[in-house]
N, CA, C and O atoms as a GROMACS GRO file, in nm:
protein
  608
    1MET      N    1  19.259  13.246   1.789
    1MET     CA    2  19.175  13.145   1.850
    1MET      C    3  19.097  13.072   1.742
    1MET      O    4  19.071  13.125   1.634
    2ALA      N    5  19.061  12.950   1.775
    2ALA     CA    6  18.988  12.868   1.677
    2ALA      C    7  18.892  12.775   1.750
    2ALA      O    8  18.917  12.731   1.863
    3ILE      N    9  18.784  12.746   1.683
    3ILE     CA   10  18.690  12.646   1.736
    3ILE      C   11  18.739  12.510   1.688
    3ILE      O   12  18.757  12.487   1.569
    4ARG      N   13  18.761  12.422   1.784
    4ARG     CA   14  18.809  12.287   1.752
    4ARG      C   15  18.693  12.188   1.750
    4ARG      O   16  18.588  12.212   1.808
    5GLN      N   17  18.715  12.079   1.682
    5GLN     CA   18  18.614  11.973   1.673
    5GLN      C   19  18.608  11.897   1.806
    5GLN      O   20  18.712  11.864   1.864
    6ILE      N   21  18.488  11.870   1.851
    6ILE     CA   22  18.468  11.793   1.975
    6ILE      C   23  18.480  11.644   1.943
    6ILE      O   24  18.416  11.594   1.851
    7VAL      N   25  18.563  11.575   2.018
    7VAL     CA   26  18.583  11.431   2.002
    7VAL      C   27  18.464  11.356   2.059
    7VAL      O   28  18.421  11.383   2.171
    8THR      N   29  18.411  11.262   1.981
    8THR     CA   30  18.300  11.178   2.028
    8THR      C   31  18.337  11.030   2.028
    8THR      O   32  18.253  10.945   2.058
    9ASP      N   33  18.461  10.999   1.995
    9ASP     CA   34  18.510  10.861   1.992
    9ASP      C   35  18.530  10.812   2.136
    9ASP      O   36  18.623  10.854   2.205
   10GLU      N   37  18.442  10.723   2.179
   10GLU     CA   38  18.444  10.677   2.319
   10GLU      C   39  18.575  10.610   2.355
   10GLU      O   40  18.624  10.626   2.467
   11GLU      N   41  18.634  10.535   2.263
   11GLU     CA   42  18.761  10.468   2.291
   11GLU      C   43  18.871  10.570   2.320
   11GLU      O   44  18.949  10.553   2.413
   12PHE      N   45  18.877  10.675   2.239
   12PHE     CA   46  18.976  10.781   2.261
   12PHE      C   47  18.952  10.851   2.394
   12PHE      O   48  19.046  10.879   2.469
   13LEU      N   49  18.825  10.880   2.425
   13LEU     CA   50  18.790  10.952   2.547
   13LEU      C   51  18.824  10.875   2.674
   13LEU      O   52  18.828  10.933   2.783
   14ARG      N   53  18.849  10.746   2.662
   14ARG     CA   54  18.883  10.665   2.779
   14ARG      C   55  19.035  10.659   2.803
   14ARG      O   56  19.080  10.588   2.893
   15LYS      N   57  19.112  10.732   2.725
   15LYS     CA   58  19.257  10.738   2.745
   15LYS      C   59  19.288  10.832   2.861
   15LYS      O   60  19.214  10.926   2.890
   16LYS      N   61  19.400  10.806   2.927
   16LYS     CA   62  19.444  10.890   3.038
   16LYS      C   63  19.534  11.000   2.986
   16LYS      O   64  19.623  10.975   2.904
   17CYS      N   65  19.512  11.121   3.032
   17CYS     CA   66  19.589  11.236   2.986
   17CYS      C   67  19.720  11.250   3.063
   17CYS      O   68  19.731  11.212   3.179
   18LYS      N   69  19.818  11.306   2.993
   18LYS     CA   70  19.950  11.328   3.052
   18LYS      C   71  19.958  11.468   3.113
   18LYS      O   72  19.892  11.560   3.066
   19PRO      N   73  20.040  11.483   3.217
   19PRO     CA   74  20.055  11.617   3.277
   19PRO      C   75  20.113  11.718   3.179
   19PRO      O   76  20.191  11.684   3.090
   20VAL      N   77  20.072  11.842   3.196
   20VAL     CA   78  20.130  11.952   3.121
   20VAL      C   79  20.264  11.985   3.187
   20VAL      O   80  20.271  11.999   3.309
   21GLU      N   81  20.368  11.996   3.107
   21GLU     CA   82  20.500  12.027   3.160
   21GLU      C   83  20.550  12.165   3.118
   21GLU      O   84  20.630  12.226   3.188
   22LYS      N   85  20.502  12.214   3.004
   22LYS     CA   86  20.545  12.345   2.954
   22LYS      C   87  20.428  12.443   2.957
   22LYS      O   88  20.323  12.418   2.898
   23PHE      N   89  20.450  12.552   3.025
   23PHE     CA   90  20.349  12.658   3.034
   23PHE      C   91  20.390  12.767   2.935
   23PHE      O   92  20.444  12.871   2.973
   24ASP      N   93  20.362  12.740   2.809
   24ASP     CA   94  20.411  12.827   2.702
   24ASP      C   95  20.296  12.871   2.611
   24ASP      O   96  20.180  12.844   2.638
   25GLU      N   97  20.333  12.938   2.502
   25GLU     CA   98  20.232  12.990   2.410
   25GLU      C   99  20.148  12.881   2.346
   25GLU      O  100  20.031  12.903   2.313
   26LYS      N  101  20.204  12.763   2.329
   26LYS     CA  102  20.127  12.650   2.273
   26LYS      C  103  20.014  12.613   2.369
   26LYS      O  104  19.902  12.587   2.326
   27LEU      N  105  20.042  12.610   2.498
   27LEU     CA  106  19.940  12.583   2.600
   27LEU      C  107  19.837  12.694   2.600
   27LEU      O  108  19.717  12.668   2.605
   28TRP      N  109  19.881  12.818   2.595
   28TRP     CA  110  19.788  12.931   2.597
   28TRP      C  111  19.692  12.925   2.479
   28TRP      O  112  19.573  12.954   2.492
   29MET      N  113  19.745  12.888   2.362
   29MET     CA  114  19.660  12.876   2.243
   29MET      C  115  19.558  12.764   2.262
   29MET      O  116  19.441  12.779   2.226
   30LEU      N  117  19.602  12.652   2.319
   30LEU     CA  118  19.510  12.542   2.346
   30LEU      C  119  19.398  12.589   2.439
   30LEU      O  120  19.280  12.564   2.412
   31LEU      N  121  19.434  12.656   2.548
   31LEU     CA  122  19.333  12.704   2.643
   31LEU      C  123  19.236  12.802   2.578
   31LEU      O  124  19.116  12.795   2.600
   32ASP      N  125  19.289  12.894   2.497
   32ASP     CA  126  19.203  12.990   2.427
   32ASP      C  127  19.109  12.919   2.331
   32ASP      O  128  18.990  12.951   2.324
   33ASP      N  129  19.162  12.821   2.257
   33ASP     CA  130  19.078  12.745   2.164
   33ASP      C  131  18.972  12.664   2.238
   33ASP      O  132  18.858  12.655   2.194
   34MET      N  133  19.011  12.605   2.351
   34MET     CA  134  18.915  12.527   2.430
   34MET      C  135  18.802  12.616   2.479
   34MET      O  136  18.685  12.577   2.473
   35ALA      N  137  18.835  12.735   2.527
   35ALA     CA  138  18.732  12.827   2.576
   35ALA      C  139  18.639  12.867   2.461
   35ALA      O  140  18.517  12.866   2.477
   36GLU      N  141  18.696  12.901   2.347
   36GLU     CA  142  18.613  12.941   2.233
   36GLU      C  143  18.524  12.825   2.188
   36GLU      O  144  18.407  12.846   2.154
   37THR      N  145  18.579  12.705   2.189
   37THR     CA  146  18.501  12.586   2.150
   37THR      C  147  18.387  12.563   2.249
   37THR      O  148  18.274  12.537   2.209
   38MET      N  149  18.418  12.573   2.379
   38MET     CA  150  18.316  12.554   2.482
   38MET      C  151  18.204  12.658   2.468
   38MET      O  152  18.086  12.622   2.472
   39TYR      N  153  18.240  12.783   2.450
   39TYR     CA  154  18.140  12.888   2.436
   39TYR      C  155  18.054  12.868   2.311
   39TYR      O  156  17.934  12.892   2.314
   40SER      N  157  18.116  12.822   2.202
   40SER     CA  158  18.043  12.805   2.076
   40SER      C  159  17.940  12.693   2.083
   40SER      O  160  17.846  12.689   2.004
   41THR      N  161  17.957  12.602   2.179
   41THR     CA  162  17.865  12.489   2.194
   41THR      C  163  17.774  12.503   2.316
   41THR      O  164  17.699  12.412   2.350
   42ASN      N  165  17.782  12.618   2.382
   42ASN     CA  166  17.704  12.646   2.503
   42ASN      C  167  17.734  12.548   2.616
   42ASN      O  168  17.646  12.518   2.697
   43GLY      N  169  17.857  12.499   2.622
   43GLY     CA  170  17.898  12.410   2.729
   43GLY      C  171  17.939  12.489   2.852
   43GLY      O  172  17.957  12.611   2.846
   44VAL      N  173  17.952  12.420   2.964
   44VAL     CA  174  18.001  12.484   3.087
   44VAL      C  175  18.142  12.437   3.122
   44VAL      O  176  18.206  12.494   3.210
   45GLY      N  177  18.190  12.333   3.054
   45GLY     CA  178  18.325  12.284   3.079
   45GLY      C  179  18.375  12.204   2.960
   45GLY      O  180  18.297  12.150   2.882
   46LEU      N  181  18.508  12.196   2.950
   46LEU     CA  182  18.568  12.120   2.842
   46LEU      C  183  18.708  12.078   2.884
   46LEU      O  184  18.785  12.159   2.936
   47ALA      N  185  18.740  11.952   2.862
   47ALA     CA  186  18.873  11.899   2.890
   47ALA      C  187  18.950  11.887   2.760
   47ALA      O  188  18.890  11.867   2.654
   48ALA      N  189  19.082  11.900   2.767
   48ALA     CA  190  19.165  11.896   2.646
   48ALA      C  191  19.143  11.770   2.564
   48ALA      O  192  19.146  11.774   2.441
   49ILE      N  193  19.121  11.657   2.631
   49ILE     CA  194  19.098  11.532   2.558
   49ILE      C  195  18.977  11.543   2.466
   49ILE      O  196  18.970  11.475   2.363
   50GLN      N  197  18.882  11.628   2.501
   50GLN     CA  198  18.761  11.643   2.421
   50GLN      C  199  18.786  11.718   2.290
   50GLN      O  200  18.700  11.721   2.202
   51VAL      N  201  18.904  11.778   2.279
   51VAL     CA  202  18.943  11.840   2.151
   51VAL      C  203  19.064  11.767   2.094
   51VAL      O  204  19.137  11.822   2.010
   52GLY      N  205  19.086  11.643   2.140
   52GLY     CA  206  19.188  11.557   2.082
   52GLY      C  207  19.328  11.573   2.137
   52GLY      O  208  19.424  11.523   2.078
   53VAL      N  209  19.343  11.642   2.250
   53VAL     CA  210  19.475  11.666   2.309
   53VAL      C  211  19.484  11.592   2.442
   53VAL      O  212  19.408  11.620   2.534
   54LEU      N  213  19.577  11.499   2.452
   54LEU     CA  214  19.589  11.416   2.572
   54LEU      C  215  19.676  11.483   2.678
   54LEU      O  216  19.780  11.430   2.718
   55ARG      N  217  19.633  11.599   2.722
   55ARG     CA  218  19.702  11.674   2.828
   55ARG      C  219  19.601  11.710   2.936
   55ARG      O  220  19.481  11.721   2.911
   56ARG      N  221  19.652  11.728   3.058
   56ARG     CA  222  19.568  11.756   3.174
   56ARG      C  223  19.536  11.906   3.182
   56ARG      O  224  19.597  11.980   3.259
   57ALA      N  225  19.440  11.947   3.101
   57ALA     CA  226  19.396  12.086   3.096
   57ALA      C  227  19.244  12.091   3.084
   57ALA      O  228  19.183  12.012   3.012
   58VAL      N  229  19.185  12.186   3.157
   58VAL     CA  230  19.039  12.198   3.163
   58VAL      C  231  19.002  12.346   3.162
   58VAL      O  232  19.074  12.430   3.218
   59VAL      N  233  18.890  12.378   3.097
   59VAL     CA  234  18.830  12.510   3.111
   59VAL      C  235  18.686  12.492   3.158
   59VAL      O  236  18.616  12.398   3.117
   60ILE      N  237  18.642  12.583   3.245
   60ILE     CA  238  18.505  12.581   3.297
   60ILE      C  239  18.457  12.725   3.306
   60ILE      O  240  18.532  12.814   3.346
   61ASP      N  241  18.332  12.747   3.269
   61ASP     CA  242  18.271  12.877   3.289
   61ASP      C  243  18.123  12.856   3.317
   61ASP      O  244  18.046  12.817   3.230
   62ILE      N  245  18.086  12.883   3.441
   62ILE     CA  246  17.947  12.869   3.483
   62ILE      C  247  17.894  13.010   3.504
   62ILE      O  248  17.947  13.087   3.584
   63GLU      N  249  17.788  13.041   3.433
   63GLU     CA  250  17.728  13.174   3.441
   63GLU      C  251  17.705  13.214   3.586
   63GLU      O  252  17.661  13.133   3.668
   64ASP      N  253  17.736  13.338   3.618
   64ASP     CA  254  17.716  13.395   3.752
   64ASP      C  255  17.806  13.333   3.857
   64ASP      O  256  17.776  13.342   3.976
   65GLU      N  257  17.915  13.269   3.817
   65GLU     CA  258  18.009  13.212   3.915
   65GLU      C  259  18.139  13.293   3.912
   65GLU      O  260  18.140  13.409   3.953
   66ASN      N  261  18.246  13.234   3.865
   66ASN     CA  262  18.379  13.295   3.871
   66ASN      C  263  18.432  13.343   3.737
   66ASN      O  264  18.546  13.386   3.729
   67GLY      N  265  18.352  13.336   3.631
   67GLY     CA  266  18.406  13.364   3.499
   67GLY      C  267  18.483  13.242   3.450
   67GLY      O  268  18.465  13.132   3.501
   68LEU      N  269  18.568  13.261   3.351
   68LEU     CA  270  18.644  13.150   3.295
   68LEU      C  271  18.748  13.100   3.394
   68LEU      O  272  18.828  13.177   3.446
   69ILE      N  273  18.744  12.969   3.419
   69ILE     CA  274  18.841  12.904   3.507
   69ILE      C  275  18.926  12.812   3.419
   69ILE      O  276  18.873  12.728   3.346
   70GLU      N  277  19.056  12.829   3.426
   70GLU     CA  278  19.150  12.742   3.356
   70GLU      C  279  19.226  12.661   3.459
   70GLU      O  280  19.283  12.716   3.553
   71LEU      N  281  19.225  12.530   3.442
   71LEU     CA  282  19.289  12.439   3.536
   71LEU      C  283  19.390  12.353   3.462
   71LEU      O  284  19.355  12.279   3.370
   72ILE      N  285  19.516  12.364   3.501
   72ILE     CA  286  19.621  12.283   3.442
   72ILE      C  287  19.667  12.183   3.548
   72ILE      O  288  19.695  12.220   3.662
   73ASN      N  289  19.674  12.056   3.510
   73ASN     CA  290  19.711  11.947   3.601
   73ASN      C  291  19.626  11.949   3.729
   73ASN      O  292  19.680  11.940   3.839
   74PRO      N  293  19.494  11.960   3.715
   74PRO     CA  294  19.407  11.966   3.833
   74PRO      C  295  19.404  11.835   3.910
   74PRO      O  296  19.414  11.726   3.853
   75GLU      N  297  19.390  11.850   4.040
   75GLU     CA  298  19.382  11.735   4.130
   75GLU      C  299  19.276  11.765   4.236
   75GLU      O  300  19.286  11.864   4.308
   76VAL      N  301  19.174  11.678   4.245
   76VAL     CA  302  19.073  11.694   4.349
   76VAL      C  303  19.138  11.657   4.481
   76VAL      O  304  19.189  11.546   4.497
   77ILE      N  305  19.138  11.751   4.577
   77ILE     CA  306  19.204  11.726   4.705
   77ILE      C  307  19.108  11.713   4.822
   77ILE      O  308  19.146  11.666   4.929
   78LYS      N  309  18.983  11.756   4.801
   78LYS     CA  310  18.886  11.746   4.911
   78LYS      C  311  18.745  11.747   4.854
   78LYS      O  312  18.714  11.823   4.762
   79THR      N  313  18.660  11.661   4.910
   79THR     CA  314  18.519  11.660   4.872
   79THR      C  315  18.435  11.648   4.999
   79THR      O  316  18.480  11.597   5.101
   80SER      N  317  18.311  11.696   4.990
   80SER     CA  318  18.218  11.678   5.101
   80SER      C  319  18.075  11.686   5.048
   80SER      O  320  18.048  11.742   4.941
   81GLY      N  321  17.985  11.628   5.124
   81GLY     CA  322  17.845  11.629   5.088
   81GLY      C  323  17.816  11.543   4.966
   81GLY      O  324  17.902  11.472   4.914
   82GLU      N  325  17.691  11.552   4.922
   82GLU     CA  326  17.649  11.474   4.806
   82GLU      C  327  17.536  11.547   4.736
   82GLU      O  328  17.451  11.610   4.799
   83GLN      N  329  17.536  11.535   4.605
   83GLN     CA  330  17.427  11.588   4.524
   83GLN      C  331  17.396  11.486   4.415
   83GLN      O  332  17.482  11.408   4.374
   84ASP      N  333  17.275  11.488   4.369
   84ASP     CA  334  17.233  11.398   4.263
   84ASP      C  335  17.164  11.484   4.159
   84ASP      O  336  17.066  11.552   4.189
   85GLY      N  337  17.215  11.480   4.037
   85GLY     CA  338  17.155  11.564   3.934
   85GLY      C  339  17.188  11.517   3.795
   85GLY      O  340  17.270  11.428   3.774
   86GLN      N  341  17.121  11.579   3.699
   86GLN     CA  342  17.136  11.539   3.561
   86GLN      C  343  17.264  11.599   3.501
   86GLN      O  344  17.298  11.715   3.525
   87GLU      N  345  17.333  11.516   3.422
   87GLU     CA  346  17.452  11.560   3.351
   87GLU      C  347  17.440  11.524   3.205
   87GLU      O  348  17.371  11.431   3.166
   88GLY      N  349  17.511  11.603   3.127
   88GLY     CA  350  17.530  11.575   2.986
   88GLY      C  351  17.677  11.600   2.956
   88GLY      O  352  17.754  11.635   3.045
   89CYS      N  353  17.715  11.583   2.831
   89CYS     CA  354  17.855  11.599   2.793
   89CYS      C  355  17.863  11.634   2.646
   89CYS      O  356  17.793  11.574   2.564
   90LEU      N  357  17.948  11.730   2.612
   90LEU     CA  358  17.963  11.770   2.472
   90LEU      C  359  18.013  11.654   2.385
   90LEU      O  360  17.987  11.652   2.265
   91SER      N  361  18.084  11.559   2.445
   91SER     CA  362  18.135  11.444   2.369
   91SER      C  363  18.032  11.333   2.352
   91SER      O  364  18.054  11.238   2.276
   92PHE      N  365  17.920  11.344   2.422
   92PHE     CA  366  17.811  11.247   2.410
   92PHE      C  367  17.682  11.325   2.383
   92PHE      O  368  17.595  11.335   2.469
   93PRO      N  369  17.672  11.381   2.262
   93PRO     CA  370  17.559  11.469   2.231
   93PRO      C  371  17.424  11.404   2.257
   93PRO      O  372  17.401  11.288   2.223
   94ARG      N  373  17.336  11.482   2.316
   94ARG     CA  374  17.197  11.445   2.343
   94ARG      C  375  17.180  11.334   2.445
   94ARG      O  376  17.067  11.291   2.469
   95LYS      N  377  17.289  11.286   2.508
   95LYS     CA  378  17.277  11.185   2.614
   95LYS      C  379  17.280  11.254   2.750
   95LYS      O  380  17.364  11.340   2.776
   96TYR      N  381  17.188  11.214   2.836
   96TYR     CA  382  17.178  11.272   2.970
   96TYR      C  383  17.146  11.161   3.069
   96TYR      O  384  17.087  11.059   3.034
   97GLY      N  385  17.186  11.182   3.193
   97GLY     CA  386  17.155  11.086   3.297
   97GLY      C  387  17.184  11.145   3.434
   97GLY      O  388  17.255  11.244   3.446
   98ASP      N  389  17.128  11.084   3.536
   98ASP     CA  390  17.148  11.129   3.674
   98ASP      C  391  17.279  11.074   3.728
   98ASP      O  392  17.308  10.955   3.716
   99VAL      N  393  17.359  11.163   3.787
   99VAL     CA  394  17.490  11.125   3.840
   99VAL      C  395  17.504  11.182   3.981
   99VAL      O  396  17.475  11.298   4.007
  100LYS      N  397  17.551  11.096   4.073
  100LYS     CA  398  17.583  11.142   4.209
  100LYS      C  399  17.723  11.198   4.210
  100LYS      O  400  17.817  11.137   4.159
  101ARG      N  401  17.737  11.315   4.269
  101ARG     CA  402  17.865  11.384   4.281
  101ARG      C  403  17.875  11.446   4.419
  101ARG      O  404  17.773  11.462   4.487
  102PRO      N  405  17.994  11.481   4.462
  102PRO     CA  406  18.007  11.558   4.587
  102PRO      C  407  17.941  11.695   4.570
  102PRO      O  408  17.938  11.749   4.459
  103ASN      N  409  17.889  11.751   4.678
  103ASN     CA  410  17.827  11.882   4.672
  103ASN      C  411  17.929  11.995   4.682
  103ASN      O  412  17.904  12.107   4.638
  104LYS      N  413  18.046  11.964   4.741
  104LYS     CA  414  18.152  12.063   4.755
  104LYS      C  415  18.285  11.997   4.720
  104LYS      O  416  18.315  11.888   4.768
  105VAL      N  417  18.363  12.064   4.635
  105VAL     CA  418  18.488  12.006   4.586
  105VAL      C  419  18.598  12.113   4.589
  105VAL      O  420  18.575  12.228   4.551
  106THR      N  421  18.716  12.073   4.635
  106THR     CA  422  18.833  12.161   4.627
  106THR      C  423  18.934  12.096   4.534
  106THR      O  424  18.966  11.978   4.546
  107VAL      N  425  18.984  12.176   4.440
  107VAL     CA  426  19.080  12.130   4.341
  107VAL      C  427  19.206  12.214   4.352
  107VAL      O  428  19.201  12.336   4.368
  108ARG      N  429  19.321  12.146   4.344
  108ARG     CA  430  19.450  12.215   4.335
  108ARG      C  431  19.495  12.204   4.190
  108ARG      O  432  19.491  12.096   4.131
  109ALA      N  433  19.538  12.316   4.133
  109ALA     CA  434  19.579  12.318   3.993
  109ALA      C  435  19.680  12.429   3.971
  109ALA      O  436  19.721  12.499   4.064
  110PHE      N  437  19.719  12.444   3.846
  110PHE     CA  438  19.807  12.553   3.805
  110PHE      C  439  19.732  12.640   3.704
  110PHE      O  440  19.646  12.591   3.631
  111ASP      N  441  19.766  12.769   3.701
  111ASP     CA  442  19.710  12.855   3.598
  111ASP      C  443  19.796  12.848   3.472
  111ASP      O  444  19.894  12.773   3.469
  112ARG      N  445  19.762  12.923   3.372
  112ARG     CA  446  19.832  12.915   3.244
  112ARG      C  447  19.978  12.958   3.252
  112ARG      O  448  20.056  12.929   3.162
  113HIS      N  449  20.016  13.026   3.360
  113HIS     CA  450  20.154  13.071   3.377
  113HIS      C  451  20.235  12.981   3.471
  113HIS      O  452  20.352  13.008   3.497
  114GLY      N  453  20.172  12.874   3.521
  114GLY     CA  454  20.242  12.780   3.608
  114GLY      C  455  20.232  12.812   3.756
  114GLY      O  456  20.305  12.754   3.836
  115LYS      N  457  20.144  12.905   3.792
  115LYS     CA  458  20.125  12.940   3.933
  115LYS      C  459  20.019  12.848   3.994
  115LYS      O  460  19.908  12.837   3.941
  116GLN      N  461  20.054  12.783   4.105
  116GLN     CA  462  19.960  12.692   4.170
  116GLN      C  463  19.854  12.769   4.247
  116GLN      O  464  19.881  12.874   4.305
  117PHE      N  465  19.732  12.715   4.248
  117PHE     CA  466  19.622  12.774   4.323
  117PHE      C  467  19.523  12.665   4.360
  117PHE      O  468  19.532  12.552   4.312
  118GLU      N  469  19.429  12.699   4.446
  118GLU     CA  470  19.319  12.610   4.482
  118GLU      C  471  19.188  12.680   4.455
  118GLU      O  472  19.177  12.802   4.471
  119ILE      N  473  19.089  12.603   4.415
  119ILE     CA  474  18.954  12.655   4.395
  119ILE      C  475  18.856  12.559   4.459
  119ILE      O  476  18.869  12.437   4.447
  120THR      N  477  18.757  12.615   4.527
  120THR     CA  478  18.652  12.535   4.588
  120THR      C  479  18.520  12.573   4.522
  120THR      O  480  18.487  12.691   4.509
  121GLY      N  481  18.445  12.471   4.482
  121GLY     CA  482  18.316  12.494   4.419
  121GLY      C  483  18.208  12.412   4.486
  121GLY      O  484  18.234  12.305   4.540
  122GLN      N  485  18.088  12.465   4.480
  122GLN     CA  486  17.972  12.394   4.533
  122GLN      C  487  17.869  12.376   4.421
  122GLN      O  488  17.869  12.448   4.322
  123GLU      N  489  17.783  12.278   4.440
  123GLU     CA  490  17.672  12.250   4.352
  123GLU      C  491  17.718  12.235   4.206
  123GLU      O  492  17.794  12.142   4.177
  124LEU      N  493  17.674  12.324   4.114
  124LEU     CA  494  17.706  12.305   3.972
  124LEU      C  495  17.856  12.315   3.945
  124LEU      O  496  17.909  12.239   3.864
  125LEU      N  497  17.926  12.406   4.012
  125LEU     CA  498  18.070  12.416   3.991
  125LEU      C  499  18.140  12.290   4.042
  125LEU      O  500  18.233  12.242   3.978
  126ALA      N  501  18.096  12.237   4.155
  126ALA     CA  502  18.154  12.111   4.206
  126ALA      C  503  18.131  11.999   4.106
  126ALA      O  504  18.221  11.918   4.081
  127ARG      N  505  18.012  11.994   4.050
  127ARG     CA  506  17.979  11.891   3.950
  127ARG      C  507  18.070  11.905   3.828
  127ARG      O  508  18.123  11.806   3.779
  128ALA      N  509  18.087  12.027   3.780
  128ALA     CA  510  18.171  12.050   3.662
  128ALA      C  511  18.317  12.017   3.692
  128ALA      O  512  18.385  11.958   3.607
  129LEU      N  513  18.366  12.053   3.809
  129LEU     CA  514  18.504  12.020   3.845
  129LEU      C  515  18.526  11.869   3.843
  129LEU      O  516  18.628  11.821   3.792
  130CYS      N  517  18.432  11.794   3.897
  130CYS     CA  518  18.443  11.648   3.899
  130CYS      C  519  18.432  11.591   3.757
  130CYS      O  520  18.513  11.507   3.718
  131HIS      N  521  18.334  11.636   3.683
  131HIS     CA  522  18.309  11.584   3.548
  131HIS      C  523  18.432  11.606   3.460
  131HIS      O  524  18.476  11.514   3.391
  132GLU      N  525  18.487  11.726   3.462
  132GLU     CA  526  18.601  11.756   3.375
  132GLU      C  527  18.729  11.688   3.421
  132GLU      O  528  18.806  11.642   3.336
  133THR      N  529  18.755  11.680   3.550
  133THR     CA  530  18.876  11.610   3.596
  133THR      C  531  18.863  11.460   3.570
  133THR      O  532  18.964  11.393   3.545
  134ASP      N  533  18.742  11.407   3.576
  134ASP     CA  534  18.722  11.266   3.538
  134ASP      C  535  18.767  11.242   3.394
  134ASP      O  536  18.831  11.140   3.366
  135HIS      N  537  18.736  11.335   3.304
  135HIS     CA  538  18.777  11.321   3.164
  135HIS      C  539  18.928  11.299   3.153
  135HIS      O  540  18.974  11.220   3.070
  136LEU      N  541  19.004  11.368   3.235
  136LEU     CA  542  19.150  11.360   3.227
  136LEU      C  543  19.203  11.222   3.266
  136LEU      O  544  19.313  11.183   3.228
  137ASP      N  545  19.122  11.149   3.342
  137ASP     CA  546  19.159  11.013   3.383
  137ASP      C  547  19.091  10.906   3.298
  137ASP      O  548  19.096  10.788   3.331
  138GLY      N  549  19.028  10.948   3.189
  138GLY     CA  550  18.964  10.853   3.099
  138GLY      C  551  18.829  10.804   3.148
  138GLY      O  552  18.779  10.702   3.101
  139LYS      N  553  18.770  10.875   3.244
  139LYS     CA  554  18.638  10.838   3.297
  139LYS      C  555  18.532  10.925   3.229
  139LYS      O  556  18.550  11.046   3.215
  140VAL      N  557  18.424  10.863   3.188
  140VAL     CA  558  18.316  10.936   3.121
  140VAL      C  559  18.186  10.921   3.200
  140VAL      O  560  18.160  10.819   3.263
  141PHE      N  561  18.105  11.026   3.194
  141PHE     CA  562  17.987  11.032   3.278
  141PHE      C  563  17.887  10.920   3.252
  141PHE      O  564  17.812  10.883   3.341
  142ILE      N  565  17.886  10.866   3.130
  142ILE     CA  566  17.786  10.762   3.099
  142ILE      C  567  17.808  10.637   3.183
  142ILE      O  568  17.716  10.557   3.201
  143ASP      N  569  17.929  10.620   3.236
  143ASP     CA  570  17.956  10.505   3.323
  143ASP      C  571  17.898  10.524   3.462
  143ASP      O  572  17.872  10.428   3.534
  144LEU      N  573  17.876  10.649   3.500
  144LEU     CA  574  17.823  10.681   3.633
  144LEU      C  575  17.674  10.708   3.631
  144LEU      O  576  17.608  10.706   3.735
  145ALA      N  577  17.620  10.734   3.513
  145ALA     CA  578  17.482  10.782   3.502
  145ALA      C  579  17.380  10.670   3.523
  145ALA      O  580  17.396  10.557   3.479
  146ARG      N  581  17.274  10.709   3.592
  146ARG     CA  582  17.156  10.625   3.604
  146ARG      C  583  17.048  10.685   3.513
  146ARG      O  584  17.048  10.805   3.486
  147ASP      N  585  16.962  10.603   3.468
  147ASP     CA  586  16.852  10.650   3.380
  147ASP      C  587  16.905  10.727   3.260
  147ASP      O  588  16.852  10.832   3.224
  148LEU      N  589  17.010  10.672   3.198
  148LEU     CA  590  17.067  10.735   3.080
  148LEU      C  591  16.963  10.737   2.969
  148LEU      O  592  16.900  10.636   2.939
  149HIS      N  593  16.945  10.855   2.908
  149HIS     CA  594  16.847  10.866   2.801
  149HIS      C  595  16.899  10.962   2.694
  149HIS      O  596  16.990  11.042   2.718
  150ILE      N  597  16.840  10.953   2.577
  150ILE     CA  598  16.878  11.037   2.463
  150ILE      C  599  16.765  11.135   2.435
  150ILE      O  600  16.648  11.096   2.424
  151VAL      N  601  16.801  11.263   2.422
  151VAL     CA  602  16.705  11.367   2.389
  151VAL      C  603  16.720  11.400   2.242
  151VAL      O  604  16.831  11.425   2.195
  152LYS      N  605  16.611  11.401   2.170
  152LYS     CA  606  16.618  11.428   2.026
  152LYS      C  607  16.623  11.575   1.997
  152LYS      O  608  16.630  11.615   1.881
   0.00000   0.00000   0.00000
């Protein structure tokens, strides 16, 4: 496993990621590296594009939730409710802003072995699922944020 550099190039981050087609050791290494990178930066989620890989892969780990969640080719299939809260992003260091998101989100994805599953999250997990899947479509939180500010 290795800690990878977090991409901060906004132009690159706006690219759309391609589906993962091979569920092999190369993918597993990417997922392991993404998790290690996320943990080393105290993040709660990381998309492959944020480490320079244009593939539809995400890792999320929210303390006291489900442990490490790996999502390959995730697709939001259901949302409900609404929440408004502050977000930040490892690719936009020290920038924060208020973003409206669904309060409950269901995502269909594949695990690292190619087995399809669904996961439903509420509150912070729902926010992370939306934030990270947005990355895969080239959407960044600063476009949705109100009262965007920089913390020194």
